[in-house]
C-alpha positions in Angstrom: 154.3 -123.2 131.1 152.8 -120.3 133.0 155.5 -118.6 135.1 158.3 -120.5 133.3 158.6 -118.3 130.2 157.8 -114.6 130.5 157.7 -112.7 127.2 157.6 -108.9 127.4 158.5 -106.0 125.1 161.6 -103.9 125.6 163.0 -102.2 127.6 164.0 -105.1 129.8 166.1 -102.8 132.0 163.8 -100.6 134.1 164.4 -97.6 136.2 164.1 -97.9 140.0 161.5 -95.1 140.2 157.8 -95.8 139.3 155.5 -93.2 137.8 153.4 -92.8 141.0 156.6 -92.4 143.1 158.0 -89.8 140.7 154.7 -87.8 140.6 154.4 -87.9 144.4 158.0 -86.6 144.7 157.3 -83.8 142.2 154.1 -82.8 144.1 156.1 -82.9 147.4 158.8 -80.7 146.0 156.2 -78.1 144.9 154.8 -77.9 148.5 157.3 -75.3 149.7 156.4 -72.9 146.9 152.7 -73.7 147.4 152.8 -73.0 151.1 154.7 -69.7 150.6 152.3 -68.6 147.9 149.2 -69.3 150.2 150.8 -67.6 153.2 151.7 -64.5 151.1 148.6 -64.2 149.0 145.9 -65.6 151.3 142.9 -67.9 150.9 142.1 -67.0 147.3 145.5 -68.4 146.3 144.6 -71.6 148.2 141.3 -71.7 146.3 142.9 -71.3 142.9 145.4 -74.1 143.6 142.8 -76.4 145.1 140.4 -75.9 142.2 143.1 -76.5 139.6 144.1 -79.8 141.3 140.5 -81.0 141.9 139.4 -80.1 138.3 142.4 -81.9 136.8 141.8 -85.1 138.8 138.1 -85.0 138.1 138.6 -84.3 134.4 140.9 -87.3 134.1 138.5 -89.6 135.9 135.5 -88.5 133.7 137.5 -88.8 130.5 138.7 -92.3 131.4 135.1 -93.3 132.2 133.6 -91.9 129.0 136.3 -93.4 126.8 136.3 -96.8 128.7 140.0 -96.5 129.6 141.7 -97.8 132.8 141.5 -95.5 135.8 144.8 -93.5 136.0 144.1 -90.8 138.6 146.1 -92.7 141.2 149.4 -92.3 139.2 149.5 -88.7 140.4 150.1 -87.1 137.0 146.8 -85.2 137.1 147.6 -83.8 140.6 151.0 -82.5 139.3 149.4 -80.9 136.2 146.8 -79.1 138.3 149.4 -78.0 140.9 151.7 -76.6 138.3 148.8 -74.8 136.6 147.6 -73.3 139.9 151.0 -72.1 140.9 151.5 -70.4 137.5 148.4 -68.3 137.9 148.1 -64.9 139.7 146.5 -64.7 143.2 143.7 -62.5 141.9 142.7 -64.8 139.0 139.0 -65.5 138.8 138.1 -68.9 140.2 136.6 -70.2 137.0 139.9 -70.0 135.1 141.8 -72.7 137.0 138.9 -75.1 136.3 138.8 -74.3 132.6 142.6 -74.5 132.4 142.7 -77.9 134.1 140.0 -79.4 131.9 141.8 -78.2 128.8 145.1 -79.6 130.0 143.8 -83.0 130.9 141.2 -83.6 128.2 142.7 -81.8 125.2 146.4 -81.8 125.7 146.7 -85.2 127.5 143.7 -87.4 127.0 143.0 -86.7 123.3 146.6 -87.6 122.5 146.5 -91.0 124.3 147.1 -90.2 127.9 150.3 -90.1 130.1 153.4 -90.5 128.0 151.9 -89.5 124.7 151.3 -85.8 125.0 153.6 -83.8 122.8 153.6 -80.6 124.9 153.5 -80.1 128.7 149.7 -80.0 129.6 150.1 -77.4 132.4 152.0 -75.0 130.2 149.6 -75.5 127.3 146.7 -74.7 129.5 148.4 -71.6 130.8 149.1 -70.3 127.3 145.5 -71.2 126.4 144.2 -69.1 129.2 146.6 -66.2 128.4 145.4 -66.1 124.9 141.7 -66.7 125.5 141.2 -64.7 128.8 143.9 -62.0 128.5 142.2 -59.4 130.7 141.2 -61.9 133.4 144.7 -63.4 133.4 146.4 -60.0 134.0 148.3 -60.2 137.3 146.8 -57.4 139.5 149.0 -55.8 142.1 148.3 -56.0 145.8 146.4 -53.1 147.5 149.5 -51.6 149.0 151.6 -51.8 145.8 153.1 -48.6 144.6 153.6 -49.7 141.0 150.9 -51.2 138.7 153.3 -53.5 136.9 154.7 -56.9 138.0 158.4 -57.1 138.7 159.1 -58.5 135.2 157.0 -55.8 133.6 159.0 -53.2 135.6 162.2 -54.8 134.5 161.1 -54.6 130.9 160.4 -50.9 131.4 163.9 -50.5 132.9 162.4 -49.7 136.4 163.9 -50.7 139.7 162.6 -53.9 141.4 162.9 -55.4 144.9 165.0 -58.5 144.3 164.6 -59.6 148.0 160.8 -59.8 147.6 161.1 -61.6 144.3 163.5 -64.2 145.7 161.3 -64.8 148.8 158.0 -64.7 146.8 156.4 -61.7 148.5 156.3 -59.5 145.3 153.4 -59.2 143.0 153.4 -62.1 140.5 152.1 -65.7 140.2 151.3 -67.8 143.3 154.3 -70.0 143.0 156.9 -67.2 142.6 159.1 -67.9 145.6 162.5 -68.6 144.0 163.9 -69.9 147.3 161.1 -72.4 147.7 161.3 -73.5 144.0 165.1 -74.0 144.3 164.6 -76.1 147.4 162.1 -78.4 145.6 164.0 -78.4 142.3 167.4 -79.3 143.7 165.7 -82.0 145.8 164.4 -83.6 142.5 167.8 -83.2 140.9 169.6 -84.8 143.9 167.3 -87.8 143.6 168.0 -88.1 139.8 164.3 -87.5 139.1 165.0 -84.6 136.8 168.0 -84.1 134.5 170.5 -81.5 135.5 171.6 -80.9 131.9 168.1 -79.6 131.1 167.4 -77.3 134.0 170.9 -75.9 134.3 171.3 -75.4 130.5 168.0 -73.4 130.6 169.3 -71.1 133.3 172.7 -70.8 131.6 171.3 -70.1 128.1 168.8 -67.5 129.5 171.5 -65.8 131.6 174.0 -65.6 128.7 171.5 -64.0 126.4 170.3 -61.5 128.9 173.9 -60.6 129.8 174.9 -60.2 126.2 171.9 -58.3 124.9 170.1 -57.0 127.9 171.9 -53.6 127.9 173.4 -53.9 131.4 176.1 -56.5 130.6 176.6 -59.2 133.3 175.8 -56.8 136.2 174.8 -59.3 139.0 171.8 -57.3 140.3 170.4 -57.0 136.7 170.8 -60.7 135.9 169.5 -61.9 139.3 166.4 -59.8 138.9 165.6 -61.4 135.5 166.3 -64.9 136.8 164.0 -64.3 139.8 161.0 -63.2 137.6 158.8 -64.5 134.9 158.7 -68.2 135.8 162.3 -68.9 134.7 163.1 -71.1 137.8 159.8 -72.9 137.8 160.0 -73.5 134.1 163.6 -74.8 134.3 163.1 -77.2 137.1 159.5 -78.3 136.9 158.2 -77.9 133.3 161.1 -78.1 130.9 162.3 -81.4 132.6 159.0 -83.2 131.8 160.1 -86.7 130.6 157.5 -87.0 127.8 158.2 -83.7 126.1 162.0 -83.5 126.5 164.8 -85.3 124.5 166.2 -88.7 125.5 170.0 -88.2 125.0 172.1 -86.0 127.2 173.4 -84.0 124.4 169.9 -83.5 123.1 168.8 -82.5 126.5 171.5 -79.9 126.7 170.6 -78.4 123.3 166.9 -78.5 124.3 167.7 -76.6 127.5 169.8 -74.0 125.8 167.1 -73.5 123.1 164.5 -72.8 125.8 166.8 -70.5 127.7 167.8 -68.5 124.6 164.2 -68.2 123.4 163.0 -67.2 126.9 165.7 -64.4 126.9 164.6 -63.2 123.4 160.9 -63.1 124.4 161.9 -61.3 127.6 163.9 -58.6 125.9 162.0 -58.1 122.6 158.7 -59.8 123.0 155.4 -58.0 123.5 154.7 -59.8 126.7 157.2 -59.6 129.6 156.2 -62.9 131.1 156.5 -65.3 128.1 158.8 -68.1 129.3 155.9 -70.5 128.9 156.0 -70.1 125.1 159.7 -70.8 125.0 159.2 -74.1 126.8 156.3 -75.1 124.4 158.5 -74.3 121.4 161.2 -76.5 123.0 158.6 -79.3 123.4 157.7 -79.1 119.8 161.3 -79.3 118.8 162.0 -82.4 120.9 161.1 -85.0 118.2 163.5 -83.2 115.8 166.3 -83.3 118.3 165.7 -87.0 119.1 165.8 -87.7 115.3 169.3 -86.3 114.7 170.9 -86.8 118.2 170.5 -90.5 118.9 171.4 -92.1 122.2 174.2 -94.6 122.0 172.7 -98.1 122.4 173.1 -99.9 125.7 176.4 -102.0 125.9 177.5 -100.7 122.5 181.1 -101.3 121.5 183.2 -101.5 118.4 184.0 -105.0 117.0 187.2 -106.4 118.4 187.4 -104.0 121.2 186.6 -104.6 124.8 185.7 -102.1 127.4 188.4 -101.6 130.0 187.4 -102.2 133.5 187.6 -99.0 135.5 187.2 -98.4 139.2 184.4 -96.1 140.1 185.9 -92.7 141.2 184.9 -91.2 144.5 181.8 -89.1 144.1 180.1 -86.7 146.5 176.4 -87.8 146.9 174.0 -85.6 145.0 171.9 -84.8 148.1 175.0 -83.3 149.7 175.7 -81.2 146.6 172.0 -80.1 146.5 171.9 -79.1 150.1 175.2 -77.2 149.8 174.0 -75.3 146.7 170.7 -74.4 148.5 172.6 -73.0 151.5 175.1 -71.1 149.2 172.3 -69.7 147.0 170.2 -68.6 150.0 173.2 -67.1 151.8 174.8 -65.4 148.9 171.6 -64.1 147.4 170.3 -62.7 150.7 173.6 -61.1 151.6 174.2 -59.9 148.1 170.7 -58.5 147.7 171.1 -56.6 151.0 174.4 -55.1 150.0 173.1 -54.1 146.6 169.9 -52.6 148.0 171.4 -51.0 151.1 171.9 -47.6 149.5 168.4 -47.6 148.0 166.9 -48.6 151.4 168.9 -45.9 153.2 167.7 -43.4 150.5 164.1 -44.3 151.0 164.4 -44.0 154.8 166.0 -40.6 154.5 163.2 -39.5 152.2 160.6 -40.7 154.7 162.4 -38.9 157.5 162.7 -35.7 155.5 159.0 -35.9 154.7 158.3 -36.2 158.5 160.4 -33.2 159.2 158.5 -31.1 156.6 155.2 -32.2 158.2 156.2 -30.9 161.6 158.0 -27.7 160.3 155.8 -26.8 157.4 157.3 -23.3 157.0 160.9 -24.6 156.7 162.6 -24.3 153.3 165.7 -26.3 154.3 167.2 -28.3 157.2 170.7 -28.0 158.5 172.4 -30.4 161.0 172.6 -28.9 164.5 176.2 -29.8 165.0 176.2 -28.2 168.5 173.9 -31.1 169.6 176.1 -33.9 168.3 178.0 -34.6 171.5 174.8 -34.7 173.7 173.0 -36.9 171.2 176.0 -39.3 171.1 176.0 -39.5 174.9 172.3 -40.7 175.0 172.6 -43.1 172.0 172.2 -46.2 174.2 169.5 -44.8 176.4 165.7 -44.4 176.2 164.2 -41.9 175.9 166.7 -40.3 173.6 167.2 -37.8 170.7 168.4 -39.5 167.5 169.0 -36.4 165.3 168.6 -32.7 165.5 168.2 -30.2 162.6 167.9 -26.4 162.4 164.9 -25.4 160.3 165.6 -22.4 158.1 163.5 -20.3 155.7 164.3 -19.3 152.2 166.5 -16.4 153.5 168.6 -18.7 155.7 167.0 -17.5 158.9 166.4 -20.0 161.8 162.7 -20.4 162.3 162.7 -23.5 164.4 164.1 -27.1 164.9 163.2 -30.6 163.8 164.2 -33.5 166.0 163.9 -37.3 165.8 163.2 -38.6 169.3 162.5 -42.2 170.7 160.7 -43.5 173.7 160.0 -47.0 175.0 156.4 -48.1 174.2 154.3 -51.2 174.9 155.2 -52.8 171.5 158.8 -51.6 171.3 160.5 -48.3 170.4 158.2 -45.4 169.5 160.1 -43.0 167.2 158.7 -39.7 166.0 159.7 -36.4 164.4 158.9 -33.3 166.5 159.0 -29.7 165.4 159.8 -26.8 167.6 159.5 -23.1 166.8 162.2 -20.6 167.7 160.7 -20.2 171.2 160.8 -24.0 171.9 157.1 -24.6 171.4 155.9 -27.8 169.7 154.7 -27.2 166.2 153.7 -30.8 165.5 154.7 -34.4 165.6 154.9 -37.2 163.0 155.5 -40.9 163.9 158.2 -42.7 161.9 158.0 -45.9 164.0 154.9 -46.9 165.9 154.1 -50.6 166.6 151.6 -50.4 169.4 148.4 -52.3 170.0 145.7 -51.6 167.4 142.8 -49.7 168.7 144.8 -48.6 171.8 148.4 -47.5 171.5 148.0 -46.8 167.8 145.5 -44.1 168.6 148.6 -41.9 169.4 148.8 -41.3 165.7 145.2 -39.8 165.6 144.7 -36.0 165.5 142.8 -36.1 168.9 146.1 -36.9 170.6 148.6 -35.2 168.4 146.8 -31.8 168.1 146.8 -31.2 171.9 150.6 -31.1 171.8 150.8 -28.1 169.5 152.0 -24.9 171.3 153.3 -26.7 174.4 156.8 -26.5 175.8 158.9 -26.8 178.9 158.6 -30.1 180.7 155.5 -32.0 179.7 153.4 -33.8 182.3 151.1 -36.8 181.5 147.7 -36.7 183.2 144.6 -38.9 183.2 141.5 -37.1 182.1 141.4 -33.6 180.7 144.6 -31.6 180.6 144.3 -28.2 182.2 147.8 -26.8 182.6 150.0 -25.4 179.7 152.4 -28.3 179.9 149.9 -31.1 180.6 149.0 -33.9 178.1 145.9 -36.1 178.3 146.8 -39.8 178.3 145.1 -42.1 175.8 142.5 -44.2 177.7 143.8 -47.8 178.0 147.2 -46.9 176.5 149.1 -45.2 179.3 152.4 -46.9 178.3 152.3 -45.5 174.8 151.2 -42.0 176.1 154.1 -42.1 178.5 156.6 -43.1 175.8 155.5 -40.2 173.6 155.7 -37.8 176.5 159.2 -39.0 177.6 160.5 -38.8 174.0 159.2 -35.2 173.6 160.7 -34.2 176.9 164.1 -35.5 175.7 163.8 -33.2 172.7 162.6 -30.2 174.8 165.4 -30.7 177.2 167.9 -30.7 174.3 166.4 -27.4 173.1 166.7 -25.8 176.6 170.3 -26.9 177.1 171.9 -26.8 173.6 169.7 -25.4 170.8 168.1 -22.4 172.5 169.5 -19.2 171.2 169.9 -20.4 167.6 172.6 -23.1 167.9 
């Protein structure tokens, strides 16, 4: 009778995807965010992610051996758990924490409850919350060395400070390793297009979160404000990769929608009124705990169910656009709209920062000036040389507190080895250089970049007329010693300064 009668438990209708295939696709969809995180944060980020994955796989293998259970490391679930945990940690996290977190996730949250399919909360999220509670100081996300603010973007948002949405969207701001929203969207929409994750969960999470932030965030539905909150705090990663976990999410579509809205609303509440700015993980765990309750009261309609005496009418399948096409279209639209929108929203801020930097450079070369006034007499000549190099970009009259002209501040540009060399130059009332300050210098390190060192800049002070570049020691009043090995850069600076001095002689001289 072997092979004639095959008895098995339900369900007899099975999905086309196997568990190993699903886990491999999830891991693959996380690769863009992983690669961006490593490129931005360096080798320590790679070490954190690698240790989390290795520790998760090793923990599952050891646990199965000790408990005499079948080997399940090849289904890929441990790899996904370690990968999600690693990406949710900061790039400066001590290397022992991803190991501890992965062991806790696999042994306590997964193995002790029966293994894959029997855990009641997402293991990676549970491990992250465990680390946040147990190692709060070590888990604090530390800013990069060149960061101006000490808070993460979400912390800055909570303190009503300005954030750089472009950096948050691309993943170059301070935060967790897997913070690139663009990379996460590419991977998440790929999973959705393949029907591996449920759209009613991830999109309802985003909608619920956005509505609550818009209604109670204090800024209304201002696009920049909402986009900043959506790009920070693990909202996108949680919506697409953690809340959609099959085991810990409801079965029915309505239940999944309610579950997603619950997570989104809780995430918004924790964001606005919670003690911790980055607390979206707790919202998803609460949603996991509520899943059995949702499944109890919202029951999926049985397969092939129909009322007695009624037959189901035969309907022709309507034309549908394939999900991969929709996903790719959404990715392109999001990337294009977000980048162009962010640019337009931040354009004024960027221009203001550039103006502040430029003004600071002018103050450095005209230290005695109390104010700067546009030298309108030079506008025509500056416009005529706009497309040439060397050139004068801007010209200002430096004045003291009494309104008297004490000199001039000019922005000049020359053609260097690595591109344009732009600097601010100060002139006294007699046309002598009072100092220079570079605003754009991209020359070779150790060679052309030496132009920004005092040894080169200080020799220019007090010189005027037409400058001449010489090799060796400068002897004449208008001679400049070239930087050894960087004659192109030295020439670019000299030509730029001569353009400014020539403008002084022909237009500005005499107090114009």
